[in-house]
C-alpha atoms as one frame of an Amber mdcrd trajectory, in Angstrom:
protein
  56.973  87.173 153.017  59.028  86.535 149.811  59.816  82.877 149.126  63.146
  81.585 147.795  61.930  81.241 144.209  60.811  84.860 144.039  64.068  86.006
 145.648  66.058  84.162 142.966  64.007  85.743 140.182  64.431  89.226 141.686
  68.187  88.703 142.036  68.424  87.590 138.408  66.435  90.631 137.254  68.659
  93.014 139.231  71.793  91.347 137.846  70.483  91.594 134.264  69.605  95.266
 134.777  73.092  95.892 136.096  74.599  94.335 132.986  72.425  96.510 130.727
  73.428  99.647 132.582  77.106  98.750 132.400  77.109  98.261 128.591  76.854
 101.969 127.649  79.590 102.781 130.151  81.816 100.114 128.630  81.204 101.472
 125.130  81.839 105.025 126.326  85.183 103.936 127.754  86.100 101.882 124.692
  85.376 104.673 122.192  88.111 107.077 123.388  90.538 104.161 123.642  89.786
 103.136 120.058  90.216 106.715 118.867  93.535 106.951 120.696  94.708 103.713
 119.097  93.954 105.156 115.642  95.647 108.506 116.317  98.794 109.162 114.242
 102.050 108.435 116.064 104.716 111.120 115.701 108.365 110.283 116.288 111.057
 112.740 117.241 114.670 111.919 116.437 117.765 112.629 118.490 121.201 111.330
 117.479 119.528 109.204 114.813 117.351 107.370 117.363 113.566 107.556 117.595
 112.242 108.781 120.954 111.130 106.433 123.731 107.427 107.210 123.320 107.584
 106.381 119.635 109.454 103.131 120.298 106.900 102.107 122.926 103.866 102.846
 120.736 105.387 101.138 117.701 107.054  98.215 119.464 107.462  95.361 117.015
 106.740  97.548 113.983 110.253  98.868 113.376 113.854  98.460 114.455 116.754
 100.902 114.509 120.439  99.972 114.470 122.749 102.932 113.869 122.048 104.142
 110.298 119.805 101.191 109.444 116.027 101.530 109.782 113.935  98.377 109.363
 110.155  98.454 108.933 108.193  95.326 109.818 105.577  94.638 107.157 102.703
  92.189 107.180 103.379  88.565 106.343 106.786  88.601 108.008 108.311  90.830
 105.327 110.592  93.785 106.027 111.686  96.967 104.287 115.238  98.033 105.101
 116.705 101.533 104.732 120.482 101.901 105.049 121.702 105.441 105.536 125.138
 107.032 105.507 125.140 109.822 108.054 128.947 109.870 108.266 129.098 111.106
 104.676 126.895 114.054 105.622 129.399 115.138 108.263 132.474 114.534 106.099
 133.684 115.530 102.667 131.740 112.929 100.668 128.384 114.716 100.728 127.234
 113.127  97.483 126.805 109.861  99.418 124.990 111.580 102.276 121.597 110.015
 103.025 119.686 109.758 106.302 116.452 107.832 106.916 114.159 108.678 109.819
 110.807 107.278 110.876 108.652 110.385 111.240 105.090 109.110 111.616 102.904
 106.038 111.666  99.227 106.160 110.651  97.399 103.226 112.321  94.164 104.068
 110.461  95.773 103.239 107.105  98.618 101.065 108.425 101.319 103.207 106.864
 104.695 104.591 107.900 106.130 107.974 106.917 109.893 107.847 106.409 111.985
 110.906 105.629 114.837 110.476 103.155 117.276 113.362 103.553 120.284 114.196
 101.414 122.913 116.850 102.115 120.424 119.252 100.546 116.695 118.621 100.204
 115.014 115.224 100.334 111.603 113.579 100.274 109.038 111.736 102.388 107.949
 108.178 101.692 104.551 106.838 102.699 105.115 103.095 103.117 102.154 100.725
 103.281 102.639  98.097 105.965 100.242  95.829 104.073 101.994  95.832 100.702
 105.298  97.658 101.193 104.351 100.054  98.396 106.041 103.472  98.559 104.344
 106.766  97.675 106.776 109.691  97.444 105.660 113.061  98.804 107.379 116.421
  99.181 106.156 117.041 102.729 104.746 115.025 105.633 101.087 114.239 104.834
  98.132 114.950 107.058  95.272 112.470 107.359  91.617 113.471 106.926  89.188
 113.043 109.863  87.971 109.640 108.635  91.355 108.544 107.300  90.138 108.477
 103.694  92.439 111.189 102.290  96.007 112.420 102.643  97.010 116.068 102.244
 100.565 117.240 101.574 101.513 120.921 101.369 104.994 121.913 100.231 106.281
 125.282 101.488 109.982 124.750 100.838 111.917 127.793  99.628 115.248 125.968
  99.423 114.231 123.044  97.197 112.266 122.753  93.986 108.569 122.217  94.569
 106.779 119.505  92.609 103.483 120.851  93.933 102.094 123.349  96.402  99.068
 121.265  97.390  98.408 117.580  96.720  95.731 115.138  97.872  95.710 111.362
  97.652  92.877 108.958  98.319  93.955 106.537 101.035  91.100 104.178 100.218
  93.338 102.195  97.886  96.775 100.638  98.211  98.779 102.348  96.857  97.065
 105.712  97.489  95.671 107.412  94.377  96.660 110.999  93.553  93.398 112.929
  93.140  94.520 116.567  93.169  97.710 118.465  92.463  98.096 122.243  92.454
 101.219 124.206  91.576 100.928 127.982  91.605 102.319 130.187  88.837 103.308
 132.763  91.461 104.819 132.516  94.939 102.245 130.993  97.312 102.778 129.418
 100.737  99.702 127.434 101.777  98.674 126.096 105.164  95.780 123.993 106.426
  93.387 125.988 108.621  90.850 123.248 109.382  89.624 119.903 108.078  86.318
 119.133 109.763  84.823 117.141 106.848  86.630 114.740 104.562  85.555 116.555
 101.401  86.034 120.140 102.556  89.234 121.818 103.749  89.844 125.414 104.756
  93.188 126.773 103.586  95.133 130.004 103.734  98.058 131.202 101.648 100.685
 133.897 101.802 100.952 135.276  98.277 103.755 137.471  96.950 103.527 139.095
  93.519 105.223 141.922  91.628 102.243 144.091  92.520 102.286 143.367  96.236
 101.652 140.795  98.929  98.400 139.514 100.401  96.818 136.583 102.231  94.380
 134.396 100.338  91.685 132.316 102.010  90.268 129.335 100.131  88.356 126.094
 100.392  89.359 122.840  98.759  86.157 120.944  98.018  85.623 117.461  96.652
  83.058 117.417  93.843  82.234 114.144  92.113  85.509 112.320  91.562  87.714
 115.410  91.782  88.666 118.419  93.877  88.187 122.135  93.282  90.209 124.935
  94.862  87.776 127.779  95.526  89.345 131.174  96.403  87.676 133.127  99.175
  88.524 136.350 100.931  91.659 138.218  99.916  93.350 140.126 102.724  95.768
 142.852 101.713  98.912 143.164 103.783  99.919 146.545 105.086 103.033 147.984
 103.430
């Protein structure tokens, strides 16, 4: 027959074992939630208003009132963008400017705001910590660990400042580490980015001698990056 003291000890042991078994399950549940919290938030715009999902995810981080977009920075500071959409629809197109919140990167606490004119425009990466603005030609993509930002410009209508550019997001402001501008017509795209220091890319290339697709890897070596051409795929005429 088990006495009361032994019963208490057994109950305590079972309770402790239950706690131990529940810890991995708690971590397993927390990990996907943490990853989801760090996932980039993409906003879609309709009638100059960010969508409901974006507003819910970024509640308290920005405000929209007609043409005015306000970003809430750390320390109670704000960054205000005042657009003039009416000018875009009228005859005074030189004053046309529209600001839209396109993305938010929780991993690096930065907004991406598009600044559009009647023709062309730019994207601004705005640090929520410092308010510093980094201008880019196209919406950046974040590396798997959040250490690097990639921007690829494929615009045919506006002048390209680069075809491919990479910034280190490990500093504020981000540091430009790589910039590539082709001498010929090349349209690049990201194929995969499984490791921070190695990207697989593909380009459509048009020359006077013909057109082809070019595969390549962009690899970080030392303190820099190297674009390494791979297979060339001729296009059928």
